C-alpha positions, 0 to 999 in steps of 0.5 A: 295120074301122074300129073297129081303126083307133080301137083302135090303139094308135099310141106302139105303132106309134111306138116299133115304128118306131124301132126297126126304123128302128134295127134297120134300122140297125144291119143296112144300116150296121153288120151288112150294110154291104159285103155289100149295096155288093156286092148294088147293085154300088157295092163300092169305092165311096168312101161319101157321107153320106146324104141326109135322104131315105135317113135319113127316107123309110125311118123315114116308110115303116116308121112307114106299114107297122107302122100298117098291121099294127097295124091288121091285128093289131087288126082279126084280133084279133091278141093273144098273142106266139105269133099275134103271131111268126105274124100278123108271118112269115105278112106280113115273107113274103109280102108284103114279103120278095115285093114286096122280090124283086119290085122287084129283080127288074130291071136296074137291080139287078145282084144281085137275088137277093143284095139281096132276100136281104139286105133280104128278110131285114131287112123280114122280122125287122124284121116281126116286132120289130115284131109282138111290140112292139104286142103288147106295146104293144096 
């Protein structure tokens, strides 16, 4: 496993992180902006300017997830686009979507399944993108 860490293309991790950050901006602030507000119970509220934490936090969290993907893909010798998509789907569904739903099932989310559908699908698609970028730049 330690060899896998040293074999990671860290530039690819950064590129994948920028790609998923941009996807998130399009996803949450463009395509699904109103649906996301409904999922959070904030429809009809005045839009607020995002704080720096709202911008930097998701990027840094994505960077950690993408670095973890890169290490696991190296350890598992994922080297083709097909293998990358399978890896991305398994991790995306098995960890990211499942954890998103688990986090959403609490009293602070008025529509947990709707929220999980919006955010879980972003994490799933994003992880497929990450896996493809990591294979392409290996």
